[in-house]
C-alpha positions in Angstrom: -15.0 90.6 39.1 -18.6 89.4 39.6 -21.0 89.8 42.6 -20.0 86.5 44.2 -16.6 88.1 44.8 -17.9 91.4 46.2 -17.5 92.6 49.8 -20.6 93.0 51.9 -22.0 96.6 52.3 -19.6 98.0 49.7 -21.2 99.9 46.8 -20.1 98.8 43.3 -21.0 100.1 39.8 -22.3 97.5 37.4 -20.0 97.2 34.4 -22.0 94.7 32.4 -24.4 91.8 32.5 -22.7 88.7 31.1 -25.5 86.6 29.7 -27.0 85.8 26.3 -30.5 85.2 27.8 -32.7 88.1 26.6 -35.4 87.2 29.2 -32.8 87.4 32.0 -31.5 90.7 30.7 -35.1 92.1 30.6 -35.8 90.9 34.1 -32.6 92.5 35.5 -33.4 95.7 33.6 -36.8 95.8 35.2 -35.1 95.6 38.7 -32.8 98.5 37.7 -29.8 96.3 37.3 -27.9 97.5 34.2 -24.6 99.0 33.3 -23.7 102.2 35.2 -26.0 101.6 38.1 -24.8 101.2 41.7 -25.3 97.8 43.5 -24.5 96.7 47.0 -24.3 93.1 48.3 -26.2 93.1 51.6 -25.6 89.5 52.6 -24.4 86.2 51.3 -26.7 83.2 51.7 -26.4 79.5 50.8 -26.9 79.4 47.1 -27.1 83.1 46.5 -27.0 86.6 47.9 -29.2 89.6 48.8 -28.5 92.8 46.9 -29.6 96.4 47.1 -30.4 98.1 43.8 -31.9 101.6 43.9 -34.6 101.5 46.6 -35.1 97.7 46.6 -33.6 94.6 48.0 -33.6 91.3 46.1 -32.4 87.8 46.6 -30.6 86.4 43.6 -29.0 83.0 43.1 -25.3 82.4 42.5 -25.8 81.8 38.8 -27.3 85.3 38.4 -24.7 86.9 40.7 -22.0 85.5 38.5 -23.5 87.1 35.4 -23.4 90.6 37.0 -19.9 92.0 36.4 -18.8 94.8 38.7 
């Protein structure tokens, strides 16, 4: 299951990041988004969603949300 299928305000544990783009992996890692970390979808928006990772909230697009496997 990926983030686009998640329930709002439910905490999930990231299982993997499904992308071959090393730059994208580095960006997600800098946000604290990597395997074993908790993530919560705060809201769905047109074209993306808002997520809570550690102490921050970030807006990500659907393509990125589909790469985050929970």
